[in-house]
C-alpha positions as CSV (number, residue, x, y, z in Angstrom):
1,M,-6.1,120.3,52.3
2,V,-5.8,116.5,52.1
3,V,-2.6,116.4,54.1
4,E,-4.1,118.6,56.8
5,K,-7.1,116.2,57.1
6,E,-4.7,113.2,57.3
7,E,-2.7,114.9,60.0
8,T,-5.8,115.7,62.0
9,E,-6.9,112.1,61.8
10,V,-3.4,110.9,62.9
11,Y,-3.5,113.2,65.9
12,R,-7.0,112.3,66.8
13,R,-6.0,108.6,66.8
14,Y,-2.9,109.4,68.9
15,W,-4.9,111.5,71.4
16,N,-7.6,108.7,71.8
17,R,-4.9,106.1,72.4
18,L,-3.1,108.4,74.8
19,K,-6.3,108.9,76.9
20,K,-7.0,105.2,76.9
21,I,-3.4,104.2,78.0
22,T,-3.4,106.9,80.7
23,A,-6.7,105.8,82.1
24,I,-5.6,102.2,82.2
25,W,-2.3,103.1,83.9
26,M,-4.1,105.3,86.5
27,L,-6.3,102.3,87.4
28,A,-3.4,99.9,87.3
29,W,-1.8,102.0,90.1
30,T,-4.8,103.3,92.0
31,I,-6.6,100.0,92.6
32,P,-3.6,98.1,94.0
33,A,-2.5,101.1,96.0
34,I,-5.9,101.1,97.7
35,F,-6.3,97.4,98.1
36,L,-2.7,96.7,99.3
37,E,-3.7,98.4,102.5
38,I,-6.2,95.6,103.4
39,P,-3.7,92.7,103.7
40,A,-1.1,95.0,105.3
41,N,-3.5,95.6,108.2
42,A,-2.4,92.2,109.6
43,L,0.8,94.0,110.6
44,K,-1.0,96.8,112.4
45,H,0.0,95.6,115.9
46,I,3.8,95.8,115.0
47,K,5.1,99.3,115.9
48,I,8.4,100.8,114.7
49,L,10.0,104.2,114.9
50,N,8.3,105.5,118.1
51,G,5.0,103.8,117.6
52,I,4.3,104.1,113.9
53,P,2.4,100.9,112.7
54,L,4.4,98.8,110.3
55,H,1.4,98.3,108.0
56,W,1.6,101.9,106.9
57,F,5.2,101.6,105.8
58,M,4.5,98.3,103.9
59,A,1.5,99.6,102.0
60,A,3.3,102.9,101.1
61,F,6.5,101.1,100.0
62,V,4.7,98.7,97.7
63,S,2.6,101.5,96.3
64,I,5.7,103.5,95.5
65,V,7.5,100.6,93.9
66,L,4.5,99.8,91.8
67,G,4.2,103.4,90.8
68,I,7.8,103.6,89.7
69,T,7.5,100.4,87.7
70,L,4.4,101.6,86.0
71,I,6.2,104.9,85.0
72,F,8.8,102.9,83.1
73,L,6.2,100.6,81.5
74,Y,4.2,103.7,80.5
75,A,7.2,105.2,78.8
76,Y,7.8,102.0,76.9
77,V,4.2,101.7,75.8
78,M,4.1,105.4,74.8
79,E,7.3,105.1,72.8
80,K,5.8,102.1,71.0
81,T,2.6,104.2,70.3
82,D,4.7,107.1,69.0
83,R,6.5,104.9,66.6
84,E,3.3,103.1,65.5
85,I,1.0,106.1,65.0
86,L,3.4,109.1,64.5
87,G,6.1,107.1,62.7
88,R,8.9,108.5,64.9
């Protein structure tokens, strides 16, 4: 019974940490993805590929690169959390 209670406490701590890390990572990607569009608007007058504004490509590219970088950082942080809390 004591072991079960300790396991429940460990998984509760792990789940709380997981939710916090995930929320932080979503904000770390969403906020820059939205606000990167603002300075990119200066390139709106430059058209490429049959009239598509360059600012759309620039904002999308930076957002994708940032997202991929955050995926690897998220994996690193979660690995560290696994080792710290679950002892793996």
